C-alpha positions as CSV (number, residue, x, y, z in Angstrom):
1,M,-2.9,-30.7,-21.0
2,P,-1.1,-27.6,-22.3
3,V,-2.5,-26.3,-25.6
4,T,-0.7,-25.2,-28.7
5,I,-3.1,-23.3,-30.9
6,G,-2.8,-21.1,-33.9
7,R,-4.8,-18.1,-35.0
8,R,-7.3,-20.2,-37.0
9,E,-8.2,-22.3,-34.0
10,L,-8.6,-19.3,-31.8
11,L,-10.9,-17.6,-34.3
12,A,-12.9,-20.8,-34.6
13,A,-13.4,-20.7,-30.8
14,L,-14.8,-17.2,-31.3
15,G,-17.5,-18.5,-33.6
16,G,-15.8,-19.4,-36.9
17,A,-14.5,-15.9,-37.7
18,A,-11.6,-17.4,-39.5
19,A,-13.8,-17.8,-42.5
20,S,-13.8,-14.1,-42.9
21,W,-10.0,-13.9,-43.4
22,P,-8.6,-14.0,-46.9
23,L,-7.1,-17.3,-47.7
24,A,-4.0,-15.6,-49.2
25,A,-3.4,-13.7,-45.9
26,R,-3.6,-16.9,-43.9
27,A,-1.2,-18.6,-46.3
28,Q,1.3,-15.8,-45.9
29,Q,1.2,-15.8,-42.1
30,R,4.6,-17.5,-41.7
31,A,6.2,-14.8,-43.8
32,L,4.9,-12.1,-41.4
33,P,6.6,-10.9,-38.2
34,L,5.6,-13.5,-35.6
35,I,4.5,-12.8,-32.0
36,G,4.6,-15.7,-29.6
37,L,1.8,-15.6,-27.0
38,L,2.4,-17.7,-23.9
39,S,-0.4,-18.0,-21.2
40,S,-0.6,-20.1,-18.1
41,R,-4.4,-20.0,-18.5
42,S,-6.7,-21.4,-21.2
43,P,-8.2,-20.3,-24.6
44,A,-11.6,-20.0,-23.1
45,V,-10.5,-17.7,-20.4
46,D,-8.2,-15.6,-22.6
47,V,-10.3,-15.1,-25.7
48,S,-12.1,-11.9,-24.5
49,L,-8.8,-10.5,-23.2
50,I,-7.0,-11.1,-26.5
51,A,-9.4,-8.8,-28.2
52,F,-8.0,-5.9,-26.1
53,I,-4.4,-7.0,-27.0
54,R,-5.4,-6.8,-30.7
55,Q,-6.8,-3.3,-30.1
56,G,-3.5,-2.2,-28.7
57,L,-1.6,-3.8,-31.6
58,N,-4.0,-2.0,-34.1
59,E,-3.2,1.3,-32.4
60,T,0.5,0.8,-33.3
61,G,-0.3,-0.2,-36.9
62,F,-0.4,-4.0,-36.6
63,V,-3.3,-6.1,-37.7
64,E,-3.2,-9.8,-37.0
65,G,-3.2,-11.8,-40.3
66,Q,-2.3,-8.8,-42.4
67,N,1.1,-7.5,-41.2
68,V,1.7,-9.7,-38.1
69,A,1.0,-13.3,-37.1
70,V,0.5,-14.7,-33.6
71,D,1.4,-18.2,-32.4
72,Y,-0.5,-19.2,-29.2
73,R,0.5,-21.5,-26.4
74,W,-1.7,-22.2,-23.3
75,A,-0.6,-24.2,-20.3
76,E,-4.2,-24.8,-19.0
77,G,-3.1,-24.0,-15.4
78,Q,-0.2,-26.5,-15.5
79,Y,2.7,-24.2,-14.5
80,D,5.3,-26.9,-15.0
81,Q,4.5,-26.9,-18.7
82,L,5.4,-23.3,-19.3
83,A,9.1,-23.7,-19.7
84,G,8.6,-26.2,-22.5
85,L,6.0,-24.0,-24.2
86,A,8.3,-21.0,-24.0
87,R,11.2,-23.0,-25.6
88,D,8.8,-24.0,-28.4
89,L,8.0,-20.4,-29.1
90,I,11.7,-19.5,-29.0
91,R,12.4,-22.2,-31.6
92,Q,9.8,-20.6,-33.8
93,Q,12.1,-17.5,-33.9
94,V,9.3,-15.2,-32.8
95,A,10.0,-11.5,-32.9
96,V,8.3,-10.7,-29.5
97,I,6.9,-12.9,-26.7
98,V,3.7,-11.7,-25.0
99,T,3.0,-13.5,-21.7
100,L,-0.4,-13.7,-19.9
101,G,-1.5,-15.3,-16.7
102,G,0.9,-13.9,-14.1
103,D,4.5,-14.2,-13.1
104,A,4.9,-17.9,-14.0
105,S,4.5,-17.3,-17.7
106,A,6.8,-14.2,-17.7
107,L,9.4,-16.0,-15.6
108,A,9.4,-19.0,-18.0
109,A,9.9,-16.7,-21.0
110,K,12.6,-14.7,-19.3
111,A,14.5,-17.9,-18.3
112,G,14.3,-19.1,-21.9
113,T,15.8,-16.1,-23.7
114,A,17.9,-13.1,-23.0
115,T,17.5,-11.7,-26.5
116,I,13.9,-11.9,-27.7
117,P,11.9,-8.9,-26.4
118,I,9.3,-10.0,-23.8
119,V,6.2,-8.0,-22.7
120,F,4.2,-9.4,-19.8
121,A,0.9,-8.9,-18.0
122,T,0.9,-9.7,-14.3
123,G,-1.0,-9.1,-11.2
124,S,2.1,-8.9,-8.9
125,D,4.8,-6.3,-8.3
126,P,7.3,-7.3,-10.9
127,V,10.2,-6.1,-8.9
128,R,9.2,-8.2,-5.9
129,T,8.8,-11.3,-8.0
130,G,12.2,-10.8,-9.8
131,L,10.9,-10.0,-13.3
132,V,12.6,-6.6,-13.3
133,T,14.8,-4.6,-11.0
134,N,13.3,-1.2,-11.8
135,L,9.8,-0.2,-12.7
136,H,10.9,2.9,-14.6
137,R,13.7,1.4,-16.6
138,P,13.3,-2.4,-16.8
139,D,16.5,-4.2,-17.3
140,G,17.4,-6.8,-20.0
141,N,14.8,-7.8,-22.6
142,I,11.6,-7.6,-20.6
143,T,8.9,-5.0,-19.8
144,G,5.2,-5.1,-19.3
145,V,2.0,-4.1,-17.4
146,S,1.0,-4.9,-13.9
147,T,-2.3,-4.6,-12.1
148,F,-0.6,-5.2,-8.7
149,L,-3.6,-7.4,-7.8
150,A,-1.6,-9.7,-5.5
151,E,-0.6,-6.7,-3.4
152,T,-4.3,-5.9,-2.8
153,E,-5.1,-9.1,-0.9
154,P,-5.1,-7.2,2.4
155,K,-7.8,-4.9,0.9
156,R,-9.9,-7.9,0.0
157,L,-9.5,-9.3,3.5
158,E,-10.7,-5.9,4.9
159,L,-13.8,-6.0,2.6
160,L,-14.5,-9.5,3.8
161,R,-14.3,-8.5,7.4
162,E,-16.6,-5.6,6.7
163,L,-19.1,-8.0,5.1
164,R,-18.8,-10.5,8.0
165,P,-17.7,-8.4,11.0
166,H,-18.4,-11.2,13.5
167,A,-16.7,-14.0,11.6
168,T,-14.5,-16.2,13.8
169,T,-13.4,-18.6,11.1
170,M,-12.0,-17.1,7.9
171,A,-10.0,-19.0,5.2
172,V,-7.7,-18.1,2.3
173,L,-7.3,-20.3,-0.7
174,V,-3.8,-20.1,-2.2
175,N,-2.1,-21.9,-5.0
176,P,1.3,-23.0,-3.6
177,G,2.5,-23.7,-7.1
178,A,2.4,-19.9,-7.9
179,I,6.1,-19.4,-7.1
180,P,7.2,-16.9,-5.8
181,R,3.9,-15.0,-5.6
182,A,2.2,-17.4,-3.1
183,E,4.8,-16.7,-0.4
184,F,4.3,-12.9,-0.8
185,Q,0.6,-13.3,-0.7
186,L,0.6,-15.3,2.4
187,N,3.0,-12.9,4.2
188,D,0.8,-9.9,3.3
189,I,-2.5,-11.6,4.2
190,Q,-1.2,-12.9,7.5
191,A,0.3,-9.6,8.4
192,A,-3.0,-7.8,7.7
193,A,-4.9,-10.4,9.7
194,R,-2.6,-10.1,12.7
195,S,-2.9,-6.3,12.7
196,V,-6.7,-6.6,13.3
197,G,-6.6,-9.7,15.4
198,Q,-8.3,-11.9,12.8
199,D,-7.5,-15.7,12.7
200,I,-7.3,-17.1,9.3
201,N,-6.9,-20.7,7.9
202,I,-4.7,-21.3,4.9
203,L,-5.9,-23.8,2.3
204,N,-3.8,-24.9,-0.6
205,A,-5.0,-25.9,-4.1
206,S,-3.1,-26.5,-7.3
207,T,-5.5,-28.9,-9.0
208,I,-9.2,-29.4,-9.6
209,R,-9.3,-32.1,-6.9
210,D,-7.4,-29.9,-4.5
211,I,-10.2,-27.3,-4.9
212,D,-12.9,-29.8,-4.1
213,A,-10.8,-31.0,-1.1
214,A,-10.4,-27.4,0.1
215,F,-14.1,-26.8,0.1
216,A,-14.7,-30.1,2.0
217,K,-12.3,-28.7,4.7
218,L,-14.1,-25.4,4.7
219,V,-17.4,-27.2,5.5
220,Q,-15.7,-29.2,8.2
221,M,-14.3,-26.1,9.9
222,R,-17.6,-24.3,9.4
223,A,-15.9,-21.3,7.7
224,D,-17.7,-18.0,7.9
225,A,-16.0,-16.6,4.8
226,L,-13.3,-17.3,2.2
227,L,-10.8,-15.1,0.3
228,V,-9.6,-16.6,-3.0
229,A,-6.1,-15.4,-3.6
230,T,-5.0,-14.0,-6.9
231,D,-3.9,-16.8,-9.3
232,A,-4.2,-17.6,-13.0
233,F,-5.2,-21.2,-12.2
234,F,-8.0,-20.1,-10.0
235,F,-9.2,-17.8,-12.8
236,T,-9.4,-20.8,-15.1
237,R,-11.5,-22.6,-12.5
238,A,-13.9,-19.7,-11.8
239,P,-17.1,-21.7,-12.5
240,Q,-16.0,-24.5,-10.1
241,L,-15.1,-22.0,-7.4
242,V,-18.4,-20.0,-7.7
243,V,-20.5,-23.2,-7.7
244,L,-18.8,-24.7,-4.7
245,A,-19.1,-21.4,-2.7
246,A,-22.8,-21.3,-3.5
247,R,-23.4,-25.0,-2.8
248,H,-21.8,-24.7,0.6
249,A,-23.1,-21.2,1.4
250,I,-19.6,-19.7,2.0
251,P,-19.4,-15.9,1.4
252,T,-16.4,-15.5,-0.8
253,V,-14.4,-12.5,-2.2
254,Y,-12.5,-12.9,-5.5
255,F,-9.8,-11.1,-7.5
256,R,-11.6,-10.6,-10.8
257,R,-14.9,-9.1,-11.8
258,E,-15.7,-12.2,-13.9
259,F,-16.2,-14.2,-10.7
260,A,-19.0,-11.8,-9.5
261,A,-20.5,-11.7,-12.9
262,A,-20.6,-15.6,-12.9
263,G,-22.5,-15.6,-9.5
264,G,-19.7,-15.0,-7.0
265,L,-20.6,-12.8,-4.1
266,M,-18.0,-10.0,-4.4
267,S,-14.8,-9.0,-6.2
268,Y,-12.2,-6.3,-5.9
269,A,-10.0,-6.0,-8.9
270,A,-8.2,-3.7,-11.4
271,N,-9.8,-2.9,-14.7
272,S,-7.9,-5.5,-16.7
273,N,-9.2,-4.5,-20.2
274,E,-7.1,-1.4,-20.2
275,S,-4.1,-3.4,-19.1
276,Y,-4.4,-5.8,-22.0
277,R,-4.8,-2.9,-24.4
278,L,-1.5,-1.4,-23.1
279,L,0.1,-4.9,-23.5
280,G,-0.8,-4.8,-27.2
281,V,0.6,-1.3,-27.6
282,Y,3.9,-2.3,-26.0
283,A,4.1,-5.4,-28.2
284,G,3.6,-3.2,-31.3
285,R,6.3,-0.8,-30.1
286,L,8.7,-3.6,-29.6
287,L,8.0,-5.0,-33.1
288,K,8.9,-1.5,-34.4
289,G,12.3,-1.8,-32.7
290,E,12.0,0.0,-29.4
291,K,14.0,-1.5,-26.5
292,P,12.2,-3.1,-23.5
293,G,14.4,-1.0,-21.1
294,D,13.0,2.2,-22.6
295,L,9.4,1.2,-21.9
296,P,8.6,1.6,-18.2
297,I,6.3,-0.8,-16.4
298,Q,2.7,0.3,-16.9
299,R,0.5,0.2,-13.8
300,S,-3.2,-0.1,-13.4
301,T,-4.6,2.6,-11.1
302,K,-8.4,2.0,-11.3
303,F,-9.8,-0.7,-9.0
304,E,-13.4,-1.7,-8.9
305,L,-15.6,-3.2,-6.2
306,V,-18.4,-5.4,-7.6
307,I,-21.1,-6.9,-5.4
308,N,-23.6,-9.5,-6.5
309,V,-26.7,-8.8,-4.4
310,S,-28.6,-11.7,-5.9
311,T,-26.0,-14.0,-4.5
312,A,-26.1,-12.2,-1.2
313,R,-29.8,-12.8,-1.0
314,A,-29.4,-16.5,-1.8
315,L,-26.8,-16.7,1.0
316,G,-29.1,-14.9,3.4
317,L,-26.7,-12.0,3.8
318,E,-27.4,-8.4,4.2
319,I,-24.8,-6.2,2.5
320,P,-23.9,-3.3,4.8
321,P,-25.1,0.0,3.3
322,T,-21.7,1.5,3.6
323,L,-20.2,-1.3,1.5
324,L,-23.0,-1.0,-1.2
325,A,-22.4,2.8,-1.3
326,R,-18.8,2.2,-2.3
327,A,-19.5,-0.4,-4.9
328,D,-18.6,0.5,-8.5
329,E,-21.1,-2.0,-9.7
330,V,-24.0,-3.8,-8.1
331,I,-25.2,-7.0,-9.9
332,E,-28.9,-7.7,-9.4
């Protein structure tokens, strides 16, 4: 189910920190400028990232609960709920909408309003997915930050091939509900695979049951390796994916460091913390009256390779020394 949550509930999820806020400040929240935060993910996934958004807001002079309030909406991976959640925020007359969790959130907000400033965080090329027409001067009421993660799927395929050079059966897990990104991802991955003569099998998953079914198919086909495509829903299901990959001994490469930290074999990803700080900075600048079209799309330039050698040992894999030498982080 999608989640509507206010600042008090979010802070409670952080360990009851709401008690440290002055009662008067909480009572005055509705009189403060209001940011609407719309995410396709879940509170549990986004809590640590929101700390970096707050940092960026603070750098522009805004402190949540003191001179700005935030109204939170989470879709819990149900992309079809985003349009309704966006309309709800618009009815609240928010001053700025901040979107997390990829293109789906940003596109829902963009479809809902042409006047309220929107700042997004996405892993895709926002021109390619139709969010903006120009990276340097975004059009309309929207701007944001992109890690361009989805455009690095061929790089993850390359890393997987380096790890399993003799693999004959490789698979890619894609969420077909991630429109339009899924189509672009598949095109890029298939083109990369063809260029090196690698056969790949495409598996689709948009629900928890779909993920279980996909791994059952992986076992049936005796897959040598798996690439999990960039997707907000998959991020919310990180524990499930990592556990299933370990249970069925399938070497897997992921799109966020958090997967490797949770026991996944390998990840190749942008440093998202800086992206979310920049998101907060842009939200603060929009609150101060700057126009979205005057704020160019920010782009992450630092990508990190993380390898969990403990997981590799459990899988009976020997990581090639050349791959280990390039790793930004090795988890023992």
